[in-house]
C-alpha positions in Angstrom: 0.0 0.0 0.0 2.9 2.4 0.7 4.0 1.9 -2.9 0.5 3.0 -4.0 0.8 6.1 -1.9 4.3 6.8 -3.2 3.1 6.4 -6.8 0.2 8.8 -6.1 2.4 11.3 -4.4 4.8 11.6 -7.3 2.6 10.9 -10.2 2.3 13.5 -12.9 -1.5 13.1 -12.9 -3.5 16.2 -12.4 -4.9 16.0 -8.9 -6.8 18.5 -6.8 -4.3 20.0 -4.4 -6.6 19.9 -1.4 -7.4 16.2 -1.3 -5.6 12.9 -1.3 -7.0 9.6 -2.5 -9.2 8.4 0.3 -8.6 4.7 -0.6 -5.1 4.9 0.7 -5.9 6.7 4.0 -6.6 3.6 6.1 -3.4 2.0 5.1 -1.0 4.7 6.2 -1.4 4.2 10.0 0.5 7.3 11.0 0.3 8.2 14.7 0.8 11.6 16.3 4.1 10.6 17.9 5.5 9.9 14.4 5.7 13.7 13.9 8.5 13.9 16.5 11.9 15.0 15.0 15.3 15.5 16.7 14.6 19.2 17.2 10.8 19.2 17.4 8.2 17.7 19.6 5.2 16.2 17.8 2.8 18.6 19.5 4.6 21.6 18.0 3.0 20.9 14.7 -0.6 21.4 15.9 -0.6 23.1 19.3 -2.5 26.3 19.6 -3.0 28.6 22.6 -6.0 30.1 20.7 -7.6 26.7 20.4 -6.9 25.9 24.1 -8.5 29.3 25.2 -11.6 28.6 23.0 -12.0 24.9 23.9 -11.3 23.8 20.4 -9.8 20.3 19.9 -7.1 21.0 17.2 -5.6 17.5 17.3 -5.2 16.2 13.7 -6.8 12.7 13.3 -7.1 12.1 9.6 -4.4 10.1 7.9 -4.0 12.4 5.0 -3.4 15.3 7.4 -0.9 13.3 9.4 0.9 12.3 6.2 1.1 16.0 5.2 2.4 16.9 8.7 5.1 14.2 8.3 6.3 16.0 5.1 6.1 19.4 7.0 8.0 18.0 10.0 10.8 16.6 7.7 11.2 20.0 5.9 11.4 21.8 9.2 14.0 19.5 10.5 16.1 20.1 7.3 15.8 23.8 7.9 16.8 23.4 11.6 19.9 21.4 10.7 20.8 23.9 8.0 20.6 26.8 10.5 22.7 24.9 13.0 25.4 24.4 10.4 25.3 28.1 9.2 25.5 29.5 12.7 27.7 26.8 14.2 25.4 26.7 17.1 23.3 24.2 19.0 21.2 27.2 20.3 18.9 27.3 17.3 15.2 27.5 18.0 12.4 27.5 15.3 9.3 28.6 17.1 6.2 27.2 15.2 3.6 29.9 16.1 1.0 28.1 14.0 0.9 24.7 12.4 -2.1 22.5 11.6 -5.4 24.3 12.1 -8.8 22.6 12.1 -11.6 24.5 10.2 -13.0 26.0 13.3 -9.6 27.3 14.5 -8.7 28.6 11.0 -12.0 30.7 10.9 -11.4 32.0 14.5 -7.8 33.2 13.6 -9.1 34.7 10.4 -6.9 32.4 8.3 -7.4 32.3 4.5 -10.3 30.0 3.5 -7.8 28.1 1.3 -5.1 28.0 3.9 -2.6 25.1 3.7 -2.6 25.1 7.5 -6.0 23.2 7.3 -4.3 20.3 5.5 -1.1 20.2 7.6 1.0 21.7 4.8 2.0 25.0 6.4 3.7 26.5 9.4 4.2 30.0 10.7 7.6 30.4 12.3 10.0 32.7 14.1 13.7 31.8 14.3 16.0 32.5 17.3 19.7 32.0 17.3 21.3 32.3 20.7 18.0 33.9 22.0 18.1 36.6 19.3 15.2 36.7 16.8 16.4 36.7 13.2 14.9 39.4 10.8 12.3 37.9 8.5 14.2 38.5 5.3 17.2 36.7 6.8 15.0 33.8 7.6 13.5 33.9 4.1 17.0 33.7 2.6 17.9 30.8 4.9 14.8 28.9 3.8 15.8 29.3 0.2 19.4 28.4 0.8 18.5 25.3 2.8 16.8 24.0 -0.3 13.7 22.8 1.5 10.9 22.0 -0.8 8.6 24.9 -0.1 5.7 25.9 -2.3 5.3 29.4 -0.9 7.0 31.7 1.6 4.9 34.6 2.9 6.5 37.3 4.9 4.0 38.7 7.3 5.5 41.8 8.8 2.5 42.8 10.9 2.7 39.5 12.8 6.6 39.3 12.6 6.4 35.7 11.2 7.3 33.7 8.1 4.6 31.4 6.7 6.0 28.4 4.8 3.5 26.4 2.7 4.2 23.1 1.1 2.7 21.3 -1.9 1.0 17.9 -1.6 3.2 16.8 -4.5 6.7 18.2 -3.8 7.5 18.0 -7.5 4.9 20.7 -8.1 6.2 23.2 -5.6 5.9 26.7 -7.1 8.7 28.3 -5.0 6.8 31.6 -4.6 8.1 34.3 -2.2 5.7 37.1 -1.3 4.7 39.7 1.3 1.3 39.0 2.9 -1.1 41.0 5.0 -4.8 41.5 5.9 -6.3 44.6 4.4 -8.8 47.0 6.1 -11.7 44.8 4.8 -10.2 41.7 6.5 -9.1 40.2 3.1 -5.7 38.5 2.6 -3.5 40.3 0.2 -0.1 39.3 -1.3 2.6 41.0 -3.3 5.6 39.5 -4.9 8.9 40.3 -3.4 
């Protein structure tokens, strides 16, 4: 069954970006603990203080979301390892301020209706080296230099975060880099860098 999933993931077939073949979901058997990486606890990829304050269960439980989160966790570990090598420091912290969001949480935080957070394919981050927060453009350059397979980087100056979105099919990653903000009418806007 894994071979079926692998073939699906890397096929050149035109697939809707928001879904994954439901016939393979029961065969994946990914558990939450599987998201743990050397520099990340599993919970970092879905924890939310907003969800906790509002009694929203934001725990991912669908196999396709957990599969997407595995990809996201792998890419974040690559970025962390890259930053450790660049700064020759073991004091590298990538704070994930937002990872997976269930629909209810995404609406509450005014996330985009098409947000990749809802499918486990996005994280918002801040990076600290030796307790100092790196400027967003520096983080952006490191993401590009680390050659992680991002689909989109959004620099959100108002929130002082970098959003990294991933594609379901890594071979179709667009490598877009943009500024993003919410306008006065509460609509998401982006502008190429």
